[in-house]
N, C-alpha and C positions, 0 to 999 in steps of 0.2 A: 706450454701445452699446445699440441696441434689442434687445429680447428675441430677435428673429429672428437677430441677429448673434452672440448668445452661444452658447457651446459647450454641448453636452449633457453632456459629461464631460471631465475633465482627466486627463492621464497624466504621471507623473514617472518618468523613467528611459528614455533612448533607446538602450539596447543593442539587440541584434537582436530579442529577445523583445518589448520595448516598442514598437519601430518596427512590427513585424509585427502586433501587437495593435491598434495605432492604425489601420493600413491596413485591417485586417479590420473594425473598427467603422465606419470610413468607408464601406467597401463596403456595409455593411448600412444605410446611410442616416443615421448619427449623426455629428454635428459634434464633433470632438475637438480639445482644446487641448493642445499638447505642451510639456513643459518638461524641461530637464536642468540639472544643477548646472553643467556646462560649457556655457554658453549658445551657444557657437559650433556645438555639435552640433545645436541647434534650427534654426539658419539652414541648416546643411548638409542636414539632413533635409528641410526645406521646399523647398530648391532642387533636391533630387534625388529620393529615393524618394517623397516626398509631393507632388511637383510635379503640378499639375493636379487635385488633390483639394480637398476642403473643409476639410482640416486647417489649423488656425491655430496660432501659436506664442506663447510668452510668455518674457520674459527675466528674470523675477523671480517669486518666490512670490506677491507682492502682485498683480502683473499677471495671473498665472494665475487667482487667485481672482476677480479683477474681471471676467474674461471667461467666467465660468460661470453658467449658469442656476441658480436656487435650487429646491430644496435642492441645494447644490453636491455634485457627486460627483467624487471625485479618487482615481485608482488609483496606488498606489506600486508600481513594479517596480524595486526597488533591492535591493542586497545585504542579506540577512537580518541582524538584529542591531542594533547601535547606529545604523546609517544610517537605519533605519526610525523609530526614536524621534527622531532628529535632525530628520527631515523633518516628523514630526508636530508637534514643538515649533515649527518655523518656520511651519507652516500655521495653528496654533491662533489666533494674533492676528487673522487675516484671515477667520475663519470665523464663522458665526452658528449659533444653535440649530437643530438638525435637519440640519445639513450632514453629509456622509458621507465618511469616509476609508476607503479600501479597500486593504488590503495584499495584493497579488497575488504576493509573493515566497515563498520557501521557508522561511517562519518556523516556529520551533518552537511548538507549540500553547500551552504555558504563557505565552509572550510575548503571544499573541493574547488569551488570557483576561485577562491584566493590562491590556492596552491597551484592550480593550472596556470593562472596568469603569471605568478612569480617564477615558476619553472620555465615557462615558455620565453620569458624575458631573458633567461640565462641560456637559451638554446636547447633546453631539455624538454622532453614531452611528458605529459601527465595524463593518467587515466584514473578516474574514480569509478570503481565498479561495484554495483550492488551484487551481493551474493545471497541467494536464498535457497533454503532446503536443509539447513542445519548440518549436523555431522554426517548423517546418511547421504544427504545430497552432495556434500563435498566429496565423499568417497565414490559415489556411484553416478553422479551427474547432477550438478546444481543448475538453477536458473541464474544466468550471468547477465548483468545489465551494465555494460561498459559505456562510459562517456568521458569526454575530455578533449584532448588534442586530436583533431581529425587525422593528422599525419601518423599517429600511432597505430591506428586500426589495421592497416595492411600488415603490420609486423606482429600483431598479436591475434589476428583473426583466426588462423588455423588452430593455434593452441586453444583458444577460448571456445571455439565452436566444436572442437572434438572433445574437449573436457566437459562441456555442458551436457545436461540431459538432452535426450532426443525424443521428440514427440511428433507424430504424424509425418515422420520422415524428414523432419527439419530440426536443426539444433535450437535449443531454448536459449539462444544468445544471438544478439544482433547489435550493431552499433546504435546507441540511443541518440546521441547528439553531443553538443559542445560543453565545455567547462564542467560544471557540477551536475549535469543532467543525469548521469548514471546513478549517483546517490539520491538525486531528487526522485527519480522513478522508483527506486527501491523504497524510499520514504512513503510514496503514494501506495505502492504495493502493500506495505505494512499497515497503512491506514485502511485500505480496503479489507485487509485481513481482519482488523478490528471489527469492521462493519459486518463481515460474513460471520464471525464468531458470535457477535451480539444477536444477529438475526436467528442463528441456529439455537442459541440459548433461549431466546424468547419463544421460539417454536416448541422447544422442549418443555418450557414452563406452561404453555397453553395446553399441550397434550397431557401433561402430568396433573396440573392443578385444575385446568378447565374441564377436560374430559375425564380425568381421574384414571388414566391408563397407568399400567405397571411399566417398569423399565424395559422388560422383555418385549412388551407390546410396542413401545415406542421405538425400540431397536429394530423391530421388524418393519415398522413404517419407514425408518431411515434406510433400511436395506432395500426396500422396494423403490424408494426415491433414487437410490444410487444407480438404479438401472435406467433412469430417465434423464430429463434435462438438467436435473440437479446433481448429476454425477460429479463428484469432486473429492479431493483429499480430505477436506474438513467434514463432509457428510460421512465419508467412510470411517474416519477415526471416531466420530460421534457414535456411530452404530456400535463400534467395538468397545468404546468406553461404557456404553449403557449395558452391554452384555457382561461386563467384567465385575465379578463379585469377590468380596474379601473372603478370607478363609472361613468366616462364620456364615457365609451365604448372603450377607447384606451387600447390596450394590455399592461398589466403592465410591461412586460419585455422590451417594447420599452421605458419606462420611467426610466429605471435603468441605471445609469452611467456605461459605459463600462470600469471599472477599477476593476480587480479581486484581492481580498485579499488572504492572505495565512498565516498559522500559523507556517510553518517551516518543517513539516514532509516530504513533497515532496522534499524540499531542502536537508534535511538530507539524503534521499534516493539517490538523485543524487550525493551528495558529497561522500557518502560511495561507490557508484558504481565507481567513479573516483579513490578513494583510493584503491579499490580492482582490478582496471583495467578491469572492466566489462562494455560492451557497452550497458548500459541501456538508450538508446537514446531517447525513447519516453517519459519517465518520465522527463528526462532532458529538452526536448523541451517544455513539458507542464509547467514546472516551469518557463522557460524563457519566455513563452507566457504570463504568468501572470505578469512577470517583465515588458515586453513590454507594456502590457495594462496599467501599472501604469504611463507610460510616456505620459499621456493624452494630456497635453498642448503642449508638443513637437511634438506629432503626429498631432495635429490640425495645428500647424504651418507648418509642413512638407507637409501636404495634400494640402496646398495652393500653393506650389511651385513645387512639384514633380507630374508630370502628370501620371495618371493611363492609362492602355491600353484602347484603344477605345472599348467601350462595344458593342458587336454584339449580337443581339437576338439569343437565342438558336434555332438552325434549326433542330436538330435531333429529335429522338423519346423520348419524355419527360418521359414516363413511363419506357422505357428501361434504361434511365439515372438514374432514381430513384432506379431501381433495381440494377444497377451498384453501386450506392452509398451505398446501403445496404450491398452489397458484400465487398466494400472497407472498410466500417466501421467494418464489421465482421473480415476481414483479419487483419486490423490494431489492432484490439482488441486482436486477437490471438498473434500477435507480442508482444504487451505490456505485456501480461501475461507470454509469453515465456521468455522475458527478466527478468521479476520479479523473476521467478523461477530459472533462470540462476544465478541471483545475490544471491539468498538464497543458492544455491548449493555451490557457491564459499565461501560465509560467513561460511557455515558449516565446510569447510576445514580449513579456516583461524582461526576461533574461537573454533574449536574442538567441534562442536555440532553434534548430531545425529538428523537431522530434519526429521519430519514425513510429507513428501510432500503431500501424499494422504489425510492425516488428515488436513493439512493446507487448501487445496482446499475445503474439505468437510465442514470445520467450517466457510468458507466464503459463503456458499450456502444460508444462512439465517441470519437475525438479523443485518447485517452490510450494509454499504453504497454500496458496490460493489456486493451485492448478485445478482445472476443471474442463469438461467438454464445452461448457458455456463460452470459454475464451476462444474456441474455434469460430464461433459465430461472430464474436467481436472482431477477430482477425479478418474474417471474410467481409464484414461490413466496411472496414477501413481499407481493405485491398480493392473493394469495388468502388469506394469513393474516399480517396485519401484526404479530401477537404471536408469530410462529413462534419457538420456543425455539432450534432448531438446524436448519440446512439438512439435516443428516443424517437428521432425522426427517420431512422433507417427503416426500410420496408420490413425487414425481419423482426426487429424489436418492436416496431410500431404495432404489428399484428399480434406479437406475443403478449404485450402488455395490455392491449385492448381486450384480448380473450381472457386475461387474468383478472380484469377489473372487478367483475361482479363478486367473485369469491374473495378477492382481496378485501373489498369493502365489508363484506359480511364478517370476515375474521376480525378486522379492526373493531367493528361495532360490538361484536359479541365479547371480545376480550375486554373492551372498555366497560361493558355492563358487569362483567365478572370482577372488575377491579384488578386485573392482571396487568402490570406495567409492560408496555411494548413500545418503548421510545423509538426503536429503529423502524419497526413496521409503520408507526404513525407518522414519523417524520418523512419517510419515503412516500407515503400516500399524500401528505400535505405538499411536499415538493412537487409531485406529479401534478396535483391539482393547480398549484401556483404556476408551474411552467406552461401548462396548457391554457391558462387564463389570459385573455387579451387585455383586460382592464382589472388591475388590482386596486385595493383601497389605499394605496400609497399617496393618492392625491389628498386624502384627508390628513395624512401625516405631514405632508408638505404644507398644507394650510395651517396646521397646528404650529409647525416650526416657524412659519412666517408670522403667525399671530403673536407668539411669545418671544421670539428672538429676531424677527425681521430677517430671516434666512433666505427669503425670496423663493420663487417657484417659476416654472416654465408653463406656458399655456398649451392646452391640447390642440393638436392640428384640427383646423376647422372651427375653433372657438376664438380666433383672433378678432380684435376690433381696433379702433383708433388708439386706445390707450394700453392695449396688450398685444405686442407684436411677437410673431413666431421667433424662437431662438433667443429672446431677451430674458434676463433675470428680472423678475417682476416682484415688487413689494406693494401691498395695498394697506390702506389705513382701515383696520378691522373695527376700530372703535374711534370715538371722537378724540380719545386721548392718545391714540397711536401716533408715533412719529413718522416722519417722511424718510428718514435715513435708514437704508438697509444694511444688514451685516454683509461682510465679504462672503462670497460663496466658496464652498469647499466640499470635498467628498471625504467622509470619515473612513 
């Protein structure tokens, strides 16, 4: 085949996401070669959805590779796990030095780190790319988060940035960083998504059970918020969900069992935060809230024997409380994103990545589940100061969260008095109060650890003396029976 007949990129995996992404790339002027393990799907796709396009097909891995321009660019959209490694093994014999394998599935970032290192050792390039936006995003413009072999980016940049969603005149796609960083950032995106959904669910519960509002009234509140700083995809669909009634006129959301499912990416984020020692508390609480929801039968039994606080009708200014709730939701959301970027900052140090924080925020502004106007402010904060330690100390968010504090605290206090569980709201406020506190009671915890386990402690600056030196691990004899030997020091 002449070079003009060769495809710009190949894609393996013709489920709906794969088909839609191929059609999207075709619309943007790129020639795509499609392949699927079940080759009859290739023919069916070319005869139906891809009919009349420039999409071509292949019936074997060898044929796919022979129909691609060099360096070959091949996207895998297959089930995460062994299937990815299997296809990589099948591709390798037909690839040349500098060819690029792109995993666009929902892979766990350690697998992408491993694959990147293995393929680079063989002269091949690897990209692990987060893809967010679902089927509609794949067709019309997803958020794409590519990371891996830096040398691959110039060869896929145009295709990825034209295929991605466009927001504020920019593509929702930029180079994230090295090895497994693309899938890592997608994991954190999903964790933040868990947090946003939990915060919105708690807000709905406060309005419904606390203020006693009807679904249509709550939908109107979300509609108003959609015109302000909370404008986002999740606020928009929550409004539409609350307005959707079944054929009998009953709100559909009231008919849905209160048991939330999960696919694991939120859990991955929470586990990684614990591994790295980072207090990503809101995502953790969002995951635990879904776990608690799954204990439906146990909760029903408990509700029969554990009395709730006596419900008192709300006596205050209802509109003021709704405004406070908006401020509390906004402030909690700021905390969640601040924690997410803190986690990515630490991951960059541990995994030796150079992460593009402004680019990450920018690529989340469209095409993905957490897209919102709020992310433009995060983008601006990191563009103004790429070395920003925390979003909470940037001038914009410092002012916003300071203004939100009074209402935020009133909402948390009132919801607690009502007995309405708000784990995401409360952990956000507790983190904020802990983060702004110069001296925490961890000194007592260290004393306890040294008392019962001789785990030692460090002395406060300015409190040094002849037997307690700065920077030393110190053990004291708390009782006459205490030993002199200290335990080895370590960080859990």
